[in-house]
ROFIMAR-166369 format. One record per residue (C-alpha): x, y, z; residue number from 1; residue in three letters. Coordinates in nm, 4 decimals, decimal comma. Layout:
<recs>
          u          v          w     k     r
          X          Y          Z   NUM   ala
...
</recs>
This chain:
<recs>
          u          v          w     k     r
     1,3770     1,0392    -3,1794     1   unk
     1,5810     1,1013    -2,8770     2   unk
     1,3585     1,0630    -2,5438     3   unk
     1,5252     1,3925    -2,3841     4   unk
     1,3392     1,5461    -2,7305     5   unk
     1,2194     1,9168    -2,6549     6   unk
     0,8947     1,9234    -2,5238     7   unk
     0,7373     2,0875    -2,7811     8   unk
     0,7882     1,7554    -3,0003     9   unk
     0,6227     1,5734    -2,7107    10   unk
     0,3119     1,8358    -2,7398    11   unk
     0,3755     1,8326    -3,2001    12   unk
     0,2791     1,4518    -3,0809    13   unk
    -0,0179     1,5368    -2,8595    14   unk
    -0,1652     1,7372    -3,1003    15   unk
    -0,1362     1,4702    -3,4046    16   unk
    -0,4536     1,2832    -3,4141    17   unk
    -0,3156     1,0790    -3,7428    18   unk
    -0,0517     0,8720    -3,5732    19   unk
    -0,0469     0,7155    -3,1936    20   unk
     0,0750     0,9154    -2,9628    21   unk
     0,4489     0,7430    -2,8537    22   unk
     0,4577     0,5322    -2,5611    23   unk
     0,8364     0,6806    -2,4996    24   unk
     0,7063     1,0237    -2,4624    25   unk
     0,4887     0,9182    -2,1316    26   unk
     0,7823     0,9261    -1,9215    27   unk
     0,7959     1,3129    -1,9814    28   unk
     0,4901     1,3927    -1,7749    29   unk
     0,6391     1,2230    -1,4368    30   unk
     0,7699     1,5133    -1,2079    31   unk
     0,7505     1,7714    -1,4865    32   unk
     0,9734     2,0597    -1,4685    33   unk
     0,7212     2,4240    -1,4390    34   unk
     0,8367     2,4950    -1,8467    35   unk
     0,7297     2,1895    -1,9516    36   unk
     0,3846     2,2314    -1,7480    37   unk
     0,3474     2,5686    -1,8604    38   unk
     0,3928     2,4757    -2,2229    39   unk
     0,1619     2,1387    -2,2447    40   unk
    -0,1349     2,3958    -2,0153    41   unk
    -0,0892     2,6590    -2,3041    42   unk
    -0,1970     2,3556    -2,6122    43   unk
    -0,4354     2,1515    -2,3454    44   unk
    -0,7046     2,3452    -2,5592    45   unk
    -0,6208     2,2304    -2,8920    46   unk
    -0,5763     1,8663    -2,8120    47   unk
    -0,8354     1,6327    -2,9097    48   unk
    -1,0508     1,4670    -2,6339    49   unk
    -0,9876     1,1356    -2,6950    50   unk
    -0,6195     1,2290    -2,6898    51   unk
    -0,6339     1,3480    -2,3280    52   unk
    -0,8697     1,0386    -2,2279    53   unk
    -0,5825     0,7873    -2,3854    54   unk
    -0,3034     0,9681    -2,2308    55   unk
    -0,4211     0,9865    -1,8644    56   unk
    -0,5088     0,6106    -1,9104    57   unk
    -0,2046     0,5405    -1,9831    58   unk
    -0,0259     0,7312    -1,7237    59   unk
    -0,2919     0,6041    -1,4764    60   unk
    -0,1525     0,2491    -1,6248    61   unk
     0,1821     0,3467    -1,5832    62   unk
     0,1926     0,5129    -1,1999    63   unk
     0,0067     0,1598    -1,1348    64   unk
     0,3039    -0,0327    -1,2774    65   unk
     0,5987     0,1972    -1,1627    66   unk
     0,5399     0,3466    -0,8667    67   unk
     0,8471     0,5703    -0,8673    68   unk
     0,6352     0,7764    -1,0994    69   unk
     0,4580     1,1147    -1,0095    70   unk
     0,1712     1,3123    -1,2253    71   unk
     0,0994     1,5112    -0,9726    72   unk
     0,2052     1,8760    -1,1142    73   unk
     0,0175     1,7726    -1,4578    74   unk
    -0,3159     1,6011    -1,2391    75   unk
    -0,3269     1,9296    -1,0110    76   unk
    -0,3657     2,1467    -1,3048    77   unk
    -0,6329     1,9214    -1,4968    78   unk
    -0,8553     1,9302    -1,1487    79   unk
    -1,0723     2,2531    -1,3114    80   unk
    -1,0514     2,1192    -1,6489    81   unk
    -1,4237     2,1820    -1,8393    82   unk
    -1,4227     1,7516    -1,9270    83   unk
    -1,5596     1,5724    -1,6604    84   unk
    -1,3864     1,2366    -1,7603    85   unk
    -1,0357     1,5036    -1,7581    86   unk
    -1,1451     1,6139    -1,4021    87   unk
    -1,1875     1,2249    -1,2636    88   unk
    -0,8700     1,0983    -1,4874    89   unk
    -0,6744     1,3588    -1,3100    90   unk
    -0,8131     1,2736    -0,9354    91   unk
    -0,7007     0,9112    -1,0121    92   unk
    -0,3307     1,0347    -1,0864    93   unk
    -0,3265     1,1830    -0,7423    94   unk
    -0,4125     0,8167    -0,5838    95   unk
    -0,1197     0,8445    -0,3563    96   unk
    -0,0901     1,2061    -0,2884    97   unk
    -0,0647     1,3489     0,0927    98   unk
    -0,1113     1,6985     0,0489    99   unk
    -0,4105     1,8340     0,2630   100   unk
    -0,4680     2,0792     0,0129   101   unk
    -0,5979     1,8738    -0,2282   102   unk
    -0,9011     1,7771     0,0540   103   unk
    -1,0989     2,1121     0,0615   104   unk
    -1,0567     2,0572    -0,3069   105   unk
    -1,2599     1,7185    -0,2980   106   unk
    -1,4745     1,7977    -0,0880   107   unk
    -1,5886     2,0571    -0,3019   108   unk
    -1,5750     1,8589    -0,5780   109   unk
    -1,7967     1,5691    -0,3488   110   unk
    -2,0294     1,8358    -0,2814   111   unk
    -2,0959     2,0283    -0,5767   112   unk
    -1,9267     1,8837    -0,9458   113   unk
    -2,2396     1,8704    -1,2051   114   unk
    -2,0786     1,4994    -1,3266   115   unk
    -2,1449     1,2529    -1,1281   116   unk
    -1,7923     1,0133    -1,1879   117   unk
    -1,6357     1,3533    -1,0516   118   unk
    -1,8079     1,3000    -0,7214   119   unk
    -1,7509     0,9840    -0,7225   120   unk
    -1,3687     1,0082    -0,7815   121   unk
    -1,3834     1,2575    -0,5220   122   unk
    -1,5778     1,0355    -0,2754   123   unk
    -1,2764     0,7811    -0,2940   124   unk
    -0,9811     0,9986    -0,2820   125   unk
    -1,1131     1,1162     0,0054   126   unk
    -1,0502     0,7991     0,1684   127   unk
    -0,6468     0,8545     0,1571   128   unk
    -0,7269     1,1133     0,3990   129   unk
    -0,9401     0,9272     0,6321   130   unk
    -0,6909     0,6621     0,6931   131   unk
    -0,4184     0,9426     0,7404   132   unk
    -0,6680     1,0897     1,0154   133   unk
    -0,7165     0,7954     1,1671   134   unk
    -0,2775     0,7884     1,1558   135   unk
    -0,2854     1,1223     1,3296   136   unk
    -0,1340     1,2200     1,0303   137   unk
    -0,3871     1,5219     0,9278   138   unk
    -0,5483     1,8073     1,1909   139   unk
    -0,8347     1,5622     1,3907   140   unk
    -1,0883     1,8679     1,2912   141   unk
    -1,0154     1,8255     0,9291   142   unk
    -1,0378     1,4581     0,9596   143   unk
    -1,3668     1,4816     1,1740   144   unk
    -1,5250     1,7524     0,8505   145   unk
    -1,3876     1,4299     0,6019   146   unk
    -1,5693     1,1758     0,7749   147   unk
    -1,8956     1,4033     0,8204   148   unk
    -1,9169     1,4569     0,4586   149   unk
    -1,9188     1,0894     0,3498   150   unk
    -2,1410     1,0111     0,6408   151   unk
    -2,3547     1,2929     0,4368   152   unk
    -2,3087     1,1418     0,1242   153   unk
    -2,3752     0,8029     0,2133   154   unk
    -2,7586     0,8985     0,2728   155   unk
    -2,8190     1,1731     0,0959   156   unk
    -2,6713     1,1141    -0,2154   157   unk
    -2,9202     1,0448    -0,4546   158   unk
    -2,6366     0,9199    -0,6998   159   unk
    -2,5229     0,5101    -0,6159   160   unk
    -2,2176     0,5247    -0,7216   161   unk
    -2,1442     0,8513    -0,4486   162   unk
    -2,2705     0,6412    -0,1643   163   unk
    -2,0732     0,3310    -0,2519   164   unk
    -1,7903     0,5183    -0,3027   165   unk
    -1,8161     0,6715     0,0537   166   unk
    -1,9166     0,3917     0,2304   167   unk
    -1,5857     0,2750     0,1157   168   unk
    -1,3911     0,5388     0,1960   169   unk
    -1,4907     0,5102     0,5378   170   unk
    -1,3947     0,2587     0,5883   171   unk
    -1,0582     0,3387     0,7008   172   unk
    -1,3017     0,5177     1,0252   173   unk
    -1,2616     0,4611     1,3195   174   unk
    -1,6429     0,6238     1,3446   175   unk
    -1,8550     0,4710     1,5588   176   unk
    -2,1869     0,5147     1,2818   177   unk
    -2,0072     0,3115     1,0001   178   unk
    -2,0405    -0,0017     1,1399   179   unk
    -2,4020    -0,0075     1,0778   180   unk
    -2,3747     0,1336     0,7763   181   unk
    -2,1488    -0,1205     0,6138   182   unk
    -2,4021    -0,3883     0,8072   183   unk
    -2,6820    -0,2713     0,6174   184   unk
    -2,5485    -0,2640     0,2771   185   unk
    -2,4171    -0,6119     0,3370   186   unk
    -2,7254    -0,7217     0,4185   187   unk
    -2,9533    -0,5990     0,1512   188   unk
    -2,7753    -0,8588    -0,0506   189   unk
    -2,7116    -0,6762    -0,3910   190   unk
    -2,4296    -0,7569    -0,5856   191   unk
    -2,2511    -0,3656    -0,6065   192   unk
    -2,3308    -0,2809    -0,2546   193   unk
    -2,2219    -0,6496    -0,1096   194   unk
    -1,8605    -0,5662    -0,2949   195   unk
    -1,8513    -0,2258    -0,1875   196   unk
    -1,9597    -0,3459     0,1866   197   unk
    -1,6497    -0,5953     0,1579   198   unk
    -1,4319    -0,3375     0,0239   199   unk
    -1,4983    -0,0855     0,3190   200   unk
    -1,4456    -0,4810     0,5567   201   unk
    -1,0954    -0,5245     0,4338   202   unk
    -1,0334    -0,1507     0,4845   203   unk
    -1,1241    -0,0986     0,8087   204   unk
    -0,8297    -0,3483     1,0315   205   unk
    -1,1481    -0,4571     1,2058   206   unk
    -1,1451    -0,8412     1,2648   207   unk
    -1,5117    -0,8168     1,3275   208   unk
    -1,5750    -0,8873     0,9620   209   unk
    -1,4532    -1,2073     0,9690   210   unk
    -1,7302    -1,4242     0,9072   211   unk
    -1,8835    -1,2187     0,6728   212   unk
    -1,5776    -1,1877     0,4376   213   unk
    -1,5405    -1,5927     0,4883   214   unk
    -1,8660    -1,6498     0,4101   215   unk
    -1,8469    -1,4760     0,0482   216   unk
    -1,4903    -1,6506    -0,0453   217   unk
    -1,7063    -1,8860    -0,2295   218   unk
    -2,0191    -1,6741    -0,4225   219   unk
    -2,1012    -1,7905    -0,7596   220   unk
    -2,0719    -1,4087    -0,8459   221   unk
    -1,6793    -1,3348    -0,9387   222   unk
    -1,7066    -0,9595    -0,8444   223   unk
    -1,7906    -1,0380    -0,4554   224   unk
    -1,5888    -1,3306    -0,4732   225   unk
    -1,2525    -1,1347    -0,5967   226   unk
    -1,3725    -0,8851    -0,2725   227   unk
    -1,3833    -1,1275    -0,0693   228   unk
    -1,0560    -1,2882    -0,0986   229   unk
    -0,9069    -0,9202    -0,1463   230   unk
    -1,0671    -0,8791     0,1984   231   unk
    -0,9490    -1,1428     0,3420   232   unk
    -0,6025    -1,0557     0,2727   233   unk
    -0,6125    -0,7005     0,3666   234   unk
    -0,7514    -0,8241     0,7070   235   unk
    -0,5321    -1,1364     0,7148   236   unk
    -0,7778    -1,4029     0,7980   237   unk
    -0,5827    -1,7492     0,8909   238   unk
    -0,9044    -1,8889     0,9245   239   unk
    -0,9458    -1,8213     0,5679   240   unk
    -0,6560    -2,0079     0,4479   241   unk
    -0,7855    -2,3404     0,3409   242   unk
    -1,0799    -2,2011     0,1642   243   unk
    -0,8133    -2,0107    -0,0351   244   unk
    -0,5589    -2,2859    -0,1076   245   unk
    -0,8651    -2,4867    -0,2162   246   unk
    -1,0157    -2,2193    -0,4031   247   unk
    -0,7153    -2,1968    -0,6188   248   unk
    -0,7038    -2,5056    -0,6942   249   unk
    -1,0105    -2,4556    -0,9582   250   unk
    -1,0513    -2,0777    -1,0210   251   unk
    -1,0033    -2,0668    -1,3897   252   unk
    -0,9684    -1,6547    -1,3675   253   unk
    -0,7261    -1,5091    -1,4228   254   unk
    -0,7835    -1,1509    -1,1919   255   unk
    -0,9052    -1,3567    -0,9105   256   unk
    -0,6566    -1,6427    -0,9095   257   unk
    -0,4365    -1,3108    -0,8977   258   unk
    -0,6242    -1,1899    -0,5926   259   unk
    -0,5974    -1,5509    -0,3920   260   unk
    -0,2752    -1,5575    -0,4181   261   unk
    -0,2124    -1,2448    -0,2895   262   unk
    -0,4443    -1,2941    -0,0327   263   unk
    -0,2617    -1,6322     0,0353   264   unk
     0,1080    -1,4063     0,0724   265   unk
    -0,0735    -1,1663     0,2992   266   unk
    -0,2149    -1,4604     0,5507   267   unk
     0,0768    -1,6978     0,5494   268   unk
     0,1109    -1,9988     0,7291   269   unk
     0,0945    -2,3604     0,6732   270   unk
     0,0732    -2,5216     0,2911   271   unk
     0,1469    -2,1185     0,0930   272   unk
     0,4838    -2,1219     0,0751   273   unk
     0,4973    -2,4383    -0,0931   274   unk
     0,1910    -2,4006    -0,3236   275   unk
     0,3047    -2,0786    -0,4274   276   unk
     0,6525    -2,2460    -0,5093   277   unk
     0,4808    -2,5079    -0,7112   278   unk
     0,2573    -2,2446    -0,8912   279   unk
     0,5505    -2,0879    -0,9607   280   unk
     0,8025    -2,3952    -1,0921   281   unk
     0,4895    -2,5032    -1,3154   282   unk
     0,3894    -2,1366    -1,4568   283   unk
     0,5174    -2,1064    -1,8336   284   unk
     0,4038    -1,7467    -1,8918   285   unk
     0,6550    -1,4993    -1,7969   286   unk
     0,4269    -1,1960    -1,6396   287   unk
     0,2544    -1,4736    -1,4470   288   unk
     0,5926    -1,6097    -1,3296   289   unk
     0,6672    -1,2089    -1,2284   290   unk
     0,3614    -1,2047    -1,0153   291   unk
     0,3823    -1,5072    -0,8293   292   unk
     0,7488    -1,3699    -0,7514   293   unk
     0,6260    -1,0692    -0,5635   294   unk
     0,3857    -1,3019    -0,3643   295   unk
     0,6669    -1,4899    -0,2365   296   unk
     0,8477    -1,2115    -0,1427   297   unk
     0,5355    -1,0645     0,0062   298   unk
     0,5501    -1,4117     0,1598   299   unk
     0,8832    -1,3697     0,3269   300   unk
     0,7772    -1,0088     0,4560   301   unk
     0,4969    -1,1738     0,6639   302   unk
     0,6581    -1,4758     0,7779   303   unk
     0,9341    -1,2865     0,8788   304   unk
     0,7007    -1,0013     1,0755   305   unk
     0,5470    -1,3091     1,1907   306   unk
     0,8674    -1,4647     1,3784   307   unk
     0,9220    -1,1388     1,5395   308   unk
     0,5944    -1,1063     1,6762   309   unk
     0,6674    -1,3807     1,8559   310   unk
     1,0070    -1,2727     1,9606   311   unk
     0,8541    -0,9694     2,1303   312   unk
     0,6291    -1,2034     2,2847   313   unk
     0,8852    -1,4230     2,4214   314   unk
     1,0793    -1,1312     2,4945   315   unk
     0,7947    -0,9683     2,7423   316   unk
     0,7528    -1,3462     2,9037   317   unk
     1,1148    -1,3077     3,0104   318   unk
     1,0956    -0,9474     3,1441   319   unk
     0,7605    -1,0117     3,3276   320   unk
     0,9286    -1,3842     3,4574   321   unk
     1,2477    -1,1620     3,6106   322   unk
     1,0469    -0,8651     3,7570   323   unk
     0,9333    -1,0565     4,0976   324   unk
     1,3190    -1,1225     4,1248   325   unk
     1,4096    -0,8160     4,1318   326   unk
     1,1556    -0,7203     4,3520   327   unk
     1,2998    -1,0016     4,6150   328   unk
</recs>
């Protein structure tokens, strides 16, 4: 069957629970034409819940693997779906969408949706707009409203998952109330909360968290260790380099090893390039080799930015040195 088959053929495949949905059709949901979306919305109620969930999960995976895909139109149409799993997955499909019209929708879902997972997904999605607010890319009053609602959720919501996701989104915020919130949950020493605190620390771009992050790099808890490693990379903590290089020698979990490699590519410095090139040389798995190559590309960018910063400093010093001559 050709990949450019009529969209009704795609819908027929969705309705057919007796056969797996062909992966070759997944691309048809990216940047959907209005006529195709209209056909899908008409057929959607007749598609089984399990097929809907599997489809949206596959699209999520594809969106992470291929950044050129966009499922925004499809996801928007599903935000009011009666199935909470569909609503939650629709929110996640919109993870890169910066449309301000989504803000009030997410705030309403955060406060009023009947499903905990949906409310947590909305709290998570609002983090994107907290970040945009910090960059002055959305109106200040809208930015503050999001922060206010998330701050309220961290203290008043009965569900731990919602409070955690709200705190993680506030990691991007420069509001003074956020720092003691992160400190408090980190000190509770409960695994889930420590993970969320580290997540927020990584988003903060604030080196005040250096001590807390480094203290967890060797945590016996894999989830905490992984999140601390990620935060070290996000914050580009040079003081974590030696520990990360050491951890790389013994870490057996593949995902944690990937976190270490990614973090080192963001931090750079002595020994990092040699180590990554050594890993690439001995790696036999093609997928892992591709991941290491991407990390080396990131490292090159990190090194270039470091060199650029040094040039900026040198130029500034030259400028300052030349000023007295001009005054004379």
